N, C-alpha and C positions, 0 to 999 in steps of 0.2 A: 554788195556783200553776199556771201554764199547762201544765206537763208532767204534772200529776196529773189533768187532765181527760180524759174518754174520747175527745175529739176530737184528742188529740195523742199518738197511739200511735207510738212510735219504730219506724222501718223496720228490719227485720232483714234482713241481707244475703242475697241469693239465693245458694244453694249450687249449685255446678256439678259435674256428673258426666259424664265422657267415657267412652264404651264403644265398642269396635270389634274387628274381627277381628285376630288375631295380636297384635303389639305396637303396633299403630297408635295406640291411645288413650294408652298410656304415652309413646310417642315424641312425639305431638302435645302432650301436657301439658308434657313436658320442654322442647320447643322453644319453646312459648309462654312458659314461665317464663324461658327464656334471653333472650327479647326484651322481656318486660314487667317483669322484676325482681320486685318484691313486690306488683304489682297483683293483686288478687283472689286466689281460691283455687279450684283444681280438683282433683278426684280422678279417677284413671284406673282403669278395670276392663278388663284385657286379656282376650282370648278366644283363647288359644293352640290350635294344632292338637291334637286329641285331647281337648279339653275338651267335655263334654256340655252340652246346653242347660239341663238341670236344675242343673248346677254353676254355669253362668253366671247363671242366675236367682237362685240363692242368693247369689252374690257381689254382684250388682247390688242385691239387697234389703238385704244387710248394709252395703254402701257407702252406700245411701240412709239407712239407720238411723243410721249414724255421722255423716253430714252433717247430718241433721236434729237429732241430739243436740248436735252441735258448734255449729250455727247457731241453736239455739233455735227451729227452724221448726215444731215440732209436726208434724202431718200436713197442713200447709198447702202445696198445690201452687204457691202464689204465691211460694214460697221455694226451690224446687228446679227446676233446668233440667238436663235430660239431653241431651247431644249424642251422637248415634250416627252411625256411619260410613255405612252404606248402607241406604236404605229397603228393607224386605223381608228383610233379613238377620237372622240370629238375634239379634245385639245390639239391633237396632232393635225387633224383635218383643218381646224381653224388656222393653225400656224402655217400649214401648207398653202392656204389661201393667201397669206401674207407673202410667202415665198414666190408664189405665182405672180403676185402683183409687183415683185421686184423689191420688196421691202426688207427681206431677211433671208438668212440661211437657216435651215431647220435640221436638227438631228433628233431622232426619236430614241427611246430606251433610256431616258435620262436616269443617271444614278450618281452617287456621291463622288466616285473617282473622276467621272466625266466633268462634273461641275467644278471640282477643285482644280482640275487641269485648266478648264476654261477661265476661271478666276485668275489664275497665275499667268495665263497667256494673253489675256485680254488687252493688256497695255501695249503689246508689241506685235500681235498677230492679227491679220485681217480675218474676217469672219469665215470665209470659205476655207482658208487654211486651218483655222482653229476648229472648224467643223470636222475636218478629216482627222485632226490630231485627237480631239476628244472622243471620237468614235473608236479610235485605236486604243486609247487609254481605258475606255469603258470595257472593251473586250479583254484587255490584258488584266483587268481587275477581277475577272471571273475565273475562279479556280475551284476544283473539287478537292478541298483540303482533306476531307475525311479519307478519300481514296489515297491521296498522296501520303498521308501519315501511315496508313496501313501498308503501303508499298515501300516504306523505308525512309521516311522523314519528310520534312517540309522544306521545299526549296526556298531560297531567299527571295 
């Protein structure tokens, strides 16, 4: 049968991890869930004030282990996408350590349009492709509406 051939390997859903300073990651995931309903799945790892980088590293690693086990991803970075808040910050540096270890793709500058796009694309898109797509959607979501209104209206 066609599904038993090596050329028809079923796609496993890309797992999404959001990490950021304070409660940013938790709030971002909760807000995206409010807007998307049951689309996709994301796990948040907060980095509260007073938490050390070693503790954050352990939490991110444990969250990745849980996502990988739940999604059947193995150690396949094509199945895990980490969205971090600020490039150069501790959450992003910890996530990049996971990327260097071959465990995930990482995109920084996490925002709501990016996460919503990731949630809707996670079931059909490998992590590397999803990383490119969400970076583009995040940039497209940035507009100077005040200036656009003053210059003659708001584009669709």
